[in-house]
All heavy atoms as TSV, in Angstrom:
chain	resi	resn	atom	element	x	y	z
A	1	MET	N	N	181.042	-103.371	-14.413
A	1	MET	CA	C	180.101	-102.908	-13.425
A	1	MET	C	C	180.779	-101.953	-12.446
A	1	MET	O	O	180.174	-100.985	-12.021
A	1	MET	CB	C	179.519	-104.120	-12.706
A	1	MET	CG	C	178.335	-103.783	-11.883
A	1	MET	SD	S	177.038	-103.107	-12.886
A	1	MET	CE	C	175.660	-103.953	-12.291
A	2	LYS	N	N	182.039	-102.235	-12.114
A	2	LYS	CA	C	182.760	-101.341	-11.212
A	2	LYS	C	C	182.923	-99.959	-11.844
A	2	LYS	O	O	182.801	-98.944	-11.171
A	2	LYS	CB	C	184.124	-101.907	-10.865
A	2	LYS	CG	C	184.081	-103.071	-9.924
A	2	LYS	CD	C	185.495	-103.548	-9.600
A	2	LYS	CE	C	185.460	-104.749	-8.710
A	2	LYS	NZ	N	186.808	-105.230	-8.394
A	3	TYR	N	N	183.185	-99.945	-13.161
A	3	TYR	CA	C	183.342	-98.664	-13.848
A	3	TYR	C	C	182.048	-97.864	-13.783
A	3	TYR	O	O	182.054	-96.667	-13.566
A	3	TYR	CB	C	183.757	-98.898	-15.303
A	3	TYR	CG	C	183.824	-97.630	-16.110
A	3	TYR	CD1	C	184.885	-96.753	-15.953
A	3	TYR	CD2	C	182.824	-97.309	-17.015
A	3	TYR	CE1	C	184.956	-95.580	-16.679
A	3	TYR	CE2	C	182.877	-96.142	-17.744
A	3	TYR	CZ	C	183.942	-95.275	-17.573
A	3	TYR	OH	O	184.004	-94.122	-18.286
A	4	PHE	N	N	180.930	-98.554	-13.985
A	4	PHE	CA	C	179.632	-97.870	-13.958
A	4	PHE	C	C	179.334	-97.302	-12.572
A	4	PHE	O	O	178.881	-96.173	-12.437
A	4	PHE	CB	C	178.518	-98.841	-14.371
A	4	PHE	CG	C	177.144	-98.245	-14.280
A	4	PHE	CD1	C	176.728	-97.314	-15.212
A	4	PHE	CD2	C	176.283	-98.613	-13.269
A	4	PHE	CE1	C	175.459	-96.754	-15.131
A	4	PHE	CE2	C	175.011	-98.073	-13.188
A	4	PHE	CZ	C	174.599	-97.140	-14.119
A	5	LEU	N	N	179.595	-98.080	-11.518
A	5	LEU	CA	C	179.281	-97.621	-10.165
A	5	LEU	C	C	180.239	-96.543	-9.677
A	5	LEU	O	O	179.857	-95.670	-8.904
A	5	LEU	CB	C	179.286	-98.810	-9.203
A	5	LEU	CG	C	178.184	-99.844	-9.439
A	5	LEU	CD1	C	178.379	-101.031	-8.523
A	5	LEU	CD2	C	176.810	-99.240	-9.253
A	6	ASN	N	N	181.487	-96.603	-10.116
A	6	ASN	CA	C	182.482	-95.641	-9.646
A	6	ASN	C	C	182.621	-94.410	-10.539
A	6	ASN	O	O	183.391	-93.521	-10.231
A	6	ASN	CB	C	183.846	-96.319	-9.507
A	6	ASN	CG	C	183.831	-97.362	-8.423
A	6	ASN	OD1	O	183.110	-97.244	-7.443
A	6	ASN	ND2	N	184.639	-98.398	-8.594
A	7	HIS	N	N	181.907	-94.394	-11.656
A	7	HIS	CA	C	181.982	-93.261	-12.572
A	7	HIS	C	C	181.394	-92.022	-11.904
A	7	HIS	O	O	180.526	-92.121	-11.051
A	7	HIS	CB	C	181.233	-93.589	-13.864
A	7	HIS	CG	C	181.579	-92.688	-14.997
A	7	HIS	ND1	N	182.838	-92.608	-15.529
A	7	HIS	CD2	C	180.827	-91.824	-15.704
A	7	HIS	CE1	C	182.835	-91.731	-16.523
A	7	HIS	NE2	N	181.620	-91.240	-16.643
A	8	GLU	N	N	181.833	-90.857	-12.314
A	8	GLU	CA	C	181.399	-89.622	-11.675
A	8	GLU	C	C	180.073	-89.121	-12.231
A	8	GLU	O	O	179.970	-88.022	-12.767
A	8	GLU	CB	C	182.477	-88.555	-11.836
A	8	GLU	CG	C	183.742	-88.887	-11.091
A	8	GLU	CD	C	184.760	-87.771	-11.195
A	8	GLU	OE1	O	184.408	-86.666	-11.640
A	8	GLU	OE2	O	185.908	-88.013	-10.846
A	9	TRP	N	N	179.052	-89.941	-12.138
A	9	TRP	CA	C	177.698	-89.537	-12.497
A	9	TRP	C	C	176.913	-89.384	-11.213
A	9	TRP	O	O	177.165	-90.061	-10.222
A	9	TRP	CB	C	177.006	-90.593	-13.355
A	9	TRP	CG	C	177.558	-90.718	-14.730
A	9	TRP	CD1	C	178.062	-89.735	-15.508
A	9	TRP	CD2	C	177.643	-91.920	-15.499
A	9	TRP	NE1	N	178.469	-90.250	-16.710
A	9	TRP	CE2	C	178.215	-91.577	-16.727
A	9	TRP	CE3	C	177.291	-93.230	-15.264
A	9	TRP	CZ2	C	178.435	-92.511	-17.725
A	9	TRP	CZ3	C	177.511	-94.153	-16.256
A	9	TRP	CH2	C	178.077	-93.789	-17.476
A	10	ASN	N	N	175.923	-88.506	-11.253
A	10	ASN	CA	C	175.077	-88.396	-10.064
A	10	ASN	C	C	174.017	-89.504	-10.092
A	10	ASN	O	O	173.921	-90.277	-11.046
A	10	ASN	CB	C	174.445	-87.003	-9.943
A	10	ASN	CG	C	173.559	-86.675	-11.120
A	10	ASN	OD1	O	173.150	-87.546	-11.859
A	10	ASN	ND2	N	173.278	-85.393	-11.277
A	11	LEU	N	N	173.248	-89.597	-9.039
A	11	LEU	CA	C	172.281	-90.684	-8.884
A	11	LEU	C	C	171.214	-90.655	-9.981
A	11	LEU	O	O	170.829	-91.708	-10.509
A	11	LEU	CB	C	171.623	-90.614	-7.508
A	11	LEU	CG	C	170.621	-91.708	-7.179
A	11	LEU	CD1	C	171.315	-93.064	-7.186
A	11	LEU	CD2	C	169.971	-91.446	-5.843
A	12	LEU	N	N	170.749	-89.485	-10.358
A	12	LEU	CA	C	169.717	-89.375	-11.383
A	12	LEU	C	C	170.214	-89.898	-12.728
A	12	LEU	O	O	169.481	-90.604	-13.437
A	12	LEU	CB	C	169.251	-87.925	-11.521
A	12	LEU	CG	C	168.167	-87.677	-12.566
A	12	LEU	CD1	C	166.901	-88.446	-12.204
A	12	LEU	CD2	C	167.880	-86.201	-12.688
A	13	GLU	N	N	171.439	-89.567	-13.088
A	13	GLU	CA	C	171.992	-90.050	-14.354
A	13	GLU	C	C	172.123	-91.571	-14.363
A	13	GLU	O	O	171.818	-92.216	-15.363
A	13	GLU	CB	C	173.347	-89.409	-14.614
A	13	GLU	CG	C	173.261	-87.940	-14.947
A	13	GLU	CD	C	174.623	-87.286	-15.062
A	13	GLU	OE1	O	175.572	-87.740	-14.400
A	13	GLU	OE2	O	174.729	-86.317	-15.832
A	14	LYS	N	N	172.541	-92.153	-13.248
A	14	LYS	CA	C	172.636	-93.607	-13.166
A	14	LYS	C	C	171.259	-94.258	-13.282
A	14	LYS	O	O	171.090	-95.267	-13.966
A	14	LYS	CB	C	173.301	-94.027	-11.859
A	14	LYS	CG	C	174.772	-93.723	-11.814
A	14	LYS	CD	C	175.381	-94.147	-10.512
A	14	LYS	CE	C	176.841	-93.764	-10.436
A	14	LYS	NZ	N	177.465	-94.161	-9.177
A	15	GLN	N	N	170.249	-93.658	-12.636
A	15	GLN	CA	C	168.901	-94.202	-12.719
A	15	GLN	C	C	168.356	-94.101	-14.139
A	15	GLN	O	O	167.668	-95.019	-14.617
A	15	GLN	CB	C	167.977	-93.477	-11.744
A	15	GLN	CG	C	168.241	-93.812	-10.309
A	15	GLN	CD	C	167.411	-92.989	-9.353
A	15	GLN	OE1	O	166.831	-91.968	-9.722
A	15	GLN	NE2	N	167.358	-93.428	-8.100
A	16	LEU	N	N	168.643	-93.008	-14.825
A	16	LEU	CA	C	168.182	-92.855	-16.211
A	16	LEU	C	C	168.842	-93.874	-17.138
A	16	LEU	O	O	168.197	-94.411	-18.039
A	16	LEU	CB	C	168.456	-91.432	-16.704
A	16	LEU	CG	C	167.533	-90.350	-16.157
A	16	LEU	CD1	C	168.012	-88.984	-16.604
A	16	LEU	CD2	C	166.106	-90.593	-16.595
A	17	ILE	N	N	170.106	-94.150	-16.939
A	17	ILE	CA	C	170.801	-95.140	-17.762
A	17	ILE	C	C	170.227	-96.535	-17.515
A	17	ILE	O	O	169.974	-97.301	-18.452
A	17	ILE	CB	C	172.315	-95.094	-17.494
A	17	ILE	CG1	C	172.896	-93.807	-18.066
A	17	ILE	CG2	C	173.013	-96.303	-18.091
A	17	ILE	CD1	C	174.338	-93.572	-17.717
A	18	ILE	N	N	169.989	-96.869	-16.250
A	18	ILE	CA	C	169.417	-98.176	-15.927
A	18	ILE	C	C	168.017	-98.304	-16.506
A	18	ILE	O	O	167.659	-99.335	-17.091
A	18	ILE	CB	C	169.423	-98.393	-14.404
A	18	ILE	CG1	C	170.855	-98.565	-13.911
A	18	ILE	CG2	C	168.587	-99.588	-14.012
A	18	ILE	CD1	C	171.002	-98.548	-12.414
A	19	ALA	N	N	167.193	-97.263	-16.384
A	19	ALA	CA	C	165.831	-97.299	-16.927
A	19	ALA	C	C	165.852	-97.410	-18.449
A	19	ALA	O	O	165.048	-98.137	-19.036
A	19	ALA	CB	C	165.068	-96.049	-16.492
A	20	THR	N	N	166.773	-96.700	-19.099
A	20	THR	CA	C	166.879	-96.768	-20.557
A	20	THR	C	C	167.270	-98.173	-21.012
A	20	THR	O	O	166.686	-98.707	-21.961
A	20	THR	CB	C	167.921	-95.751	-21.051
A	20	THR	OG1	O	167.534	-94.449	-20.628
A	20	THR	CG2	C	168.047	-95.785	-22.559
A	21	CYS	N	N	168.225	-98.782	-20.337
A	21	CYS	CA	C	168.622	-100.149	-20.690
A	21	CYS	C	C	167.490	-101.135	-20.464
A	21	CYS	O	O	167.249	-102.026	-21.284
A	21	CYS	CB	C	169.855	-100.561	-19.886
A	21	CYS	SG	S	171.336	-99.665	-20.334
A	22	PHE	N	N	166.756	-100.975	-19.378
A	22	PHE	CA	C	165.640	-101.857	-19.075
A	22	PHE	C	C	164.534	-101.734	-20.124
A	22	PHE	O	O	164.044	-102.732	-20.655
A	22	PHE	CB	C	165.091	-101.529	-17.680
A	22	PHE	CG	C	163.953	-102.403	-17.259
A	22	PHE	CD1	C	164.188	-103.713	-16.879
A	22	PHE	CD2	C	162.668	-101.918	-17.243
A	22	PHE	CE1	C	163.145	-104.528	-16.487
A	22	PHE	CE2	C	161.614	-102.718	-16.850
A	22	PHE	CZ	C	161.848	-104.032	-16.477
A	23	MET	N	N	164.152	-100.501	-20.459
A	23	MET	CA	C	163.085	-100.285	-21.450
A	23	MET	C	C	163.514	-100.738	-22.844
A	23	MET	O	O	162.720	-101.299	-23.590
A	23	MET	CB	C	162.685	-98.805	-21.491
A	23	MET	CG	C	162.025	-98.337	-20.244
A	23	MET	SD	S	160.486	-99.212	-19.964
A	23	MET	CE	C	160.014	-98.533	-18.410
A	24	SER	N	N	164.764	-100.504	-23.214
A	24	SER	CA	C	165.217	-100.960	-24.526
A	24	SER	C	C	165.263	-102.481	-24.570
A	24	SER	O	O	164.992	-103.088	-25.617
A	24	SER	CB	C	166.568	-100.357	-24.886
A	24	SER	OG	O	167.542	-100.755	-23.949
A	25	GLY	N	N	165.565	-103.132	-23.453
A	25	GLY	CA	C	165.507	-104.592	-23.399
A	25	GLY	C	C	164.105	-105.119	-23.597
A	25	GLY	O	O	163.891	-106.131	-24.275
A	26	ILE	N	N	163.124	-104.431	-23.022
A	26	ILE	CA	C	161.731	-104.835	-23.218
A	26	ILE	C	C	161.330	-104.677	-24.677
A	26	ILE	O	O	160.713	-105.560	-25.269
A	26	ILE	CB	C	160.806	-104.024	-22.291
A	26	ILE	CG1	C	161.021	-104.445	-20.841
A	26	ILE	CG2	C	159.346	-104.195	-22.685
A	26	ILE	CD1	C	160.261	-103.607	-19.853
A	27	ILE	N	N	161.687	-103.564	-25.285
A	27	ILE	CA	C	161.328	-103.311	-26.684
A	27	ILE	C	C	161.998	-104.325	-27.597
A	27	ILE	O	O	161.367	-104.880	-28.503
A	27	ILE	CB	C	161.701	-101.868	-27.078
A	27	ILE	CG1	C	160.793	-100.890	-26.331
A	27	ILE	CG2	C	161.610	-101.660	-28.580
A	27	ILE	CD1	C	161.220	-99.455	-26.451
A	28	ILE	N	N	163.270	-104.606	-27.380
A	28	ILE	CA	C	163.975	-105.592	-28.203
A	28	ILE	C	C	163.375	-106.975	-28.000
A	28	ILE	O	O	163.225	-107.750	-28.950
A	28	ILE	CB	C	165.484	-105.570	-27.881
A	28	ILE	CG1	C	166.094	-104.273	-28.403
A	28	ILE	CG2	C	166.204	-106.770	-28.474
A	28	ILE	CD1	C	167.517	-104.035	-27.946
A	29	GLY	N	N	162.982	-107.291	-26.770
A	29	GLY	CA	C	162.342	-108.573	-26.502
A	29	GLY	C	C	161.029	-108.733	-27.246
A	29	GLY	O	O	160.724	-109.799	-27.785
A	30	PHE	N	N	160.220	-107.677	-27.294
A	30	PHE	CA	C	158.967	-107.741	-28.047
A	30	PHE	C	C	159.225	-107.857	-29.548
A	30	PHE	O	O	158.472	-108.505	-30.268
A	30	PHE	CB	C	158.100	-106.511	-27.775
A	30	PHE	CG	C	157.226	-106.651	-26.574
A	30	PHE	CD1	C	157.394	-105.815	-25.494
A	30	PHE	CD2	C	156.232	-107.611	-26.520
A	30	PHE	CE1	C	156.600	-105.926	-24.379
A	30	PHE	CE2	C	155.426	-107.743	-25.416
A	30	PHE	CZ	C	155.603	-106.894	-24.333
A	31	MET	N	N	160.277	-107.230	-30.029
A	31	MET	CA	C	160.568	-107.284	-31.459
A	31	MET	C	C	161.014	-108.676	-31.892
A	31	MET	O	O	160.678	-109.119	-32.993
A	31	MET	CB	C	161.641	-106.249	-31.819
A	31	MET	CG	C	161.126	-104.835	-31.782
A	31	MET	SD	S	162.406	-103.595	-32.001
A	31	MET	CE	C	163.214	-104.113	-33.460
A	32	PHE	N	N	161.758	-109.384	-31.059
A	32	PHE	CA	C	162.288	-110.685	-31.435
A	32	PHE	C	C	161.457	-111.863	-30.924
A	32	PHE	O	O	161.777	-113.003	-31.221
A	32	PHE	CB	C	163.735	-110.832	-30.955
A	32	PHE	CG	C	164.691	-109.996	-31.740
A	32	PHE	CD1	C	165.339	-108.930	-31.155
A	32	PHE	CD2	C	164.933	-110.262	-33.074
A	32	PHE	CE1	C	166.222	-108.151	-31.873
A	32	PHE	CE2	C	165.818	-109.495	-33.806
A	32	PHE	CZ	C	166.466	-108.426	-33.203
A	33	ALA	N	N	160.417	-111.601	-30.151
A	33	ALA	CA	C	159.580	-112.684	-29.638
A	33	ALA	C	C	158.719	-113.233	-30.778
A	33	ALA	O	O	158.153	-112.469	-31.562
A	33	ALA	CB	C	158.690	-112.170	-28.520
A	34	PRO	N	N	158.611	-114.538	-30.888
A	34	PRO	CA	C	157.788	-115.109	-31.956
A	34	PRO	C	C	156.300	-114.948	-31.653
A	34	PRO	O	O	155.871	-115.090	-30.515
A	34	PRO	CB	C	158.180	-116.587	-31.952
A	34	PRO	CG	C	158.644	-116.846	-30.575
A	34	PRO	CD	C	159.270	-115.560	-30.098
A	35	ILE	N	N	155.551	-114.627	-32.682
A	35	ILE	CA	C	154.097	-114.550	-32.561
A	35	ILE	C	C	153.570	-115.911	-32.970
A	35	ILE	O	O	153.634	-116.292	-34.135
A	35	ILE	CB	C	153.529	-113.430	-33.436
A	35	ILE	CG1	C	154.082	-112.089	-32.992
A	35	ILE	CG2	C	152.015	-113.427	-33.380
A	35	ILE	CD1	C	153.670	-110.936	-33.874
A	36	LYS	N	N	153.035	-116.661	-32.022
A	36	LYS	CA	C	152.673	-118.054	-32.274
A	36	LYS	C	C	151.371	-118.198	-33.060
A	36	LYS	O	O	151.303	-118.888	-34.037
A	36	LYS	CB	C	152.570	-118.798	-30.954
A	36	LYS	CG	C	153.849	-118.709	-30.178
A	36	LYS	CD	C	154.293	-120.012	-29.719
A	36	LYS	CE	C	155.651	-119.793	-29.072
A	36	LYS	NZ	N	156.263	-120.851	-28.536
A	37	ARG	N	N	150.296	-117.571	-32.614
A	37	ARG	CA	C	148.996	-117.732	-33.281
A	37	ARG	C	C	148.454	-116.411	-33.786
A	37	ARG	O	O	147.250	-116.231	-33.883
A	37	ARG	CB	C	148.009	-118.350	-32.300
A	37	ARG	CG	C	148.383	-119.752	-31.908
A	37	ARG	CD	C	147.361	-120.340	-30.993
A	37	ARG	NE	N	147.796	-121.667	-30.586
A	37	ARG	CZ	C	147.422	-122.259	-29.485
A	37	ARG	NH1	N	146.599	-121.650	-28.663
A	37	ARG	NH2	N	147.854	-123.456	-29.180
A	38	GLY	N	N	149.287	-115.495	-34.071
A	38	GLY	CA	C	148.835	-114.190	-34.528
A	38	GLY	C	C	148.411	-113.332	-33.352
A	38	GLY	O	O	148.420	-113.746	-32.207
A	39	ILE	N	N	148.010	-112.137	-33.649
A	39	ILE	CA	C	147.574	-111.210	-32.620
A	39	ILE	C	C	146.059	-111.169	-32.661
A	39	ILE	O	O	145.465	-110.926	-33.710
A	39	ILE	CB	C	148.171	-109.812	-32.853
A	39	ILE	CG1	C	149.687	-109.886	-32.785
A	39	ILE	CG2	C	147.628	-108.818	-31.856
A	39	ILE	CD1	C	150.383	-108.612	-33.184
A	40	TYR	N	N	145.427	-111.418	-31.526
A	40	TYR	CA	C	143.973	-111.441	-31.453
A	40	TYR	C	C	143.534	-110.720	-30.199
A	40	TYR	O	O	144.040	-111.008	-29.109
A	40	TYR	CB	C	143.469	-112.882	-31.428
A	40	TYR	CG	C	141.972	-112.978	-31.352
A	40	TYR	CD1	C	141.191	-112.764	-32.479
A	40	TYR	CD2	C	141.338	-113.254	-30.158
A	40	TYR	CE1	C	139.826	-112.832	-32.415
A	40	TYR	CE2	C	139.968	-113.322	-30.083
A	40	TYR	CZ	C	139.210	-113.113	-31.219
A	40	TYR	OH	O	137.847	-113.171	-31.149
A	41	CYS	N	N	142.627	-109.787	-30.336
A	41	CYS	CA	C	142.078	-109.074	-29.187
A	41	CYS	C	C	140.656	-109.573	-28.961
A	41	CYS	O	O	139.733	-109.176	-29.657
A	41	CYS	CB	C	142.080	-107.572	-29.417
A	41	CYS	SG	S	143.725	-106.888	-29.590
A	42	GLY	N	N	140.488	-110.441	-28.023
A	42	GLY	CA	C	139.184	-110.999	-27.725
A	42	GLY	C	C	139.309	-112.069	-26.673
A	42	GLY	O	O	140.382	-112.352	-26.155
A	43	ASN	N	N	138.174	-112.727	-26.353
A	43	ASN	CA	C	138.236	-113.690	-25.273
A	43	ASN	C	C	137.794	-115.096	-25.690
A	43	ASN	O	O	137.725	-115.978	-24.850
A	43	ASN	CB	C	137.405	-113.214	-24.088
A	43	ASN	CG	C	135.962	-112.999	-24.451
A	43	ASN	OD1	O	135.543	-113.265	-25.559
A	43	ASN	ND2	N	135.197	-112.504	-23.499
A	44	HIS	N	N	137.426	-115.326	-26.937
A	44	HIS	CA	C	137.060	-116.652	-27.447
A	44	HIS	C	C	135.942	-117.299	-26.616
A	44	HIS	O	O	136.003	-118.460	-26.287
A	44	HIS	CB	C	138.268	-117.607	-27.476
A	44	HIS	CG	C	139.340	-117.183	-28.407
A	44	HIS	ND1	N	139.184	-117.129	-29.754
A	44	HIS	CD2	C	140.612	-116.790	-28.146
A	44	HIS	CE1	C	140.305	-116.732	-30.305
A	44	HIS	NE2	N	141.190	-116.519	-29.356
A	45	ASN	N	N	134.910	-116.555	-26.277
A	45	ASN	CA	C	133.842	-117.134	-25.469
A	45	ASN	C	C	132.754	-117.797	-26.314
A	45	ASN	O	O	131.792	-118.311	-25.765
A	45	ASN	CB	C	133.243	-116.101	-24.528
A	45	ASN	CG	C	132.516	-114.992	-25.262
A	45	ASN	OD1	O	132.506	-114.937	-26.493
A	45	ASN	ND2	N	131.930	-114.084	-24.502
A	46	GLY	N	N	132.859	-117.756	-27.631
A	46	GLY	CA	C	131.883	-118.409	-28.497
A	46	GLY	C	C	130.672	-117.555	-28.788
A	46	GLY	O	O	129.735	-117.994	-29.450
A	47	ASN	N	N	130.604	-116.357	-28.361
A	47	ASN	CA	C	129.464	-115.476	-28.561
A	47	ASN	C	C	129.687	-114.662	-29.826
A	47	ASN	O	O	130.099	-113.518	-29.793
A	47	ASN	CB	C	129.300	-114.554	-27.347
A	47	ASN	CG	C	128.025	-113.748	-27.422
A	47	ASN	OD1	O	127.179	-114.023	-28.253
A	47	ASN	ND2	N	127.919	-112.758	-26.560
A	48	THR	N	N	129.402	-115.265	-30.992
A	48	THR	CA	C	129.630	-114.584	-32.266
A	48	THR	C	C	128.384	-114.669	-33.123
A	48	THR	O	O	127.523	-115.517	-32.929
A	48	THR	CB	C	130.794	-115.217	-33.026
A	48	THR	OG1	O	130.479	-116.589	-33.271
A	48	THR	CG2	C	132.086	-115.121	-32.239
A	49	ASP	N	N	128.281	-113.784	-34.088
A	49	ASP	CA	C	127.175	-113.765	-35.033
A	49	ASP	C	C	127.594	-114.298	-36.397
A	49	ASP	O	O	126.842	-114.199	-37.356
A	49	ASP	CB	C	126.629	-112.351	-35.194
A	49	ASP	CG	C	125.920	-111.877	-33.939
A	49	ASP	OD1	O	125.432	-112.728	-33.179
A	49	ASP	OD2	O	125.866	-110.658	-33.739
A	50	ILE	N	N	128.791	-114.825	-36.506
A	50	ILE	CA	C	129.312	-115.296	-37.790
A	50	ILE	C	C	128.717	-116.670	-38.076
A	50	ILE	O	O	128.808	-117.592	-37.265
A	50	ILE	CB	C	130.846	-115.380	-37.756
A	50	ILE	CG1	C	131.425	-113.984	-37.498
A	50	ILE	CG2	C	131.362	-115.927	-39.073
A	50	ILE	CD1	C	132.916	-113.995	-37.253
A	51	THR	N	N	128.083	-116.800	-39.246
A	51	THR	CA	C	127.564	-118.105	-39.645
A	51	THR	C	C	128.517	-118.724	-40.642
A	51	THR	O	O	128.978	-118.066	-41.578
A	51	THR	CB	C	126.169	-117.976	-40.259
A	51	THR	OG1	O	126.244	-117.081	-41.382
A	51	THR	CG2	C	125.171	-117.416	-39.232
A	52	ARG	N	N	128.804	-119.977	-40.454
A	52	ARG	CA	C	129.718	-120.676	-41.362
A	52	ARG	C	C	128.898	-121.604	-42.238
A	52	ARG	O	O	128.019	-122.297	-41.779
A	52	ARG	CB	C	130.744	-121.472	-40.561
A	52	ARG	CG	C	131.665	-120.571	-39.788
A	52	ARG	CD	C	132.841	-121.350	-39.233
A	52	ARG	NE	N	133.773	-120.440	-38.607
A	52	ARG	CZ	C	134.036	-120.414	-37.329
A	52	ARG	NH1	N	133.477	-121.278	-36.515
A	52	ARG	NH2	N	134.891	-119.545	-36.846
A	53	ASP	N	N	129.197	-121.602	-43.513
A	53	ASP	CA	C	128.497	-122.479	-44.470
A	53	ASP	C	C	129.119	-123.834	-44.558
A	53	ASP	O	O	130.212	-124.098	-44.446
A	53	ASP	CB	C	128.460	-121.814	-45.847
A	53	ASP	CG	C	127.642	-120.527	-45.803
A	53	ASP	OD1	O	126.681	-120.486	-45.014
A	53	ASP	OD2	O	127.971	-119.623	-46.559
């Protein structure tokens, strides 16, 4: 951490590196997170037209 803070980068470069690490952590987290019940876009309110036999 001392090397990162004392390195001769300007403030914008340090902010870009931090943002890149943060965003890549989010992407890696989504890739390795388990999907428990599948992906569903809806609200499960029971308002459906599907008839079951």
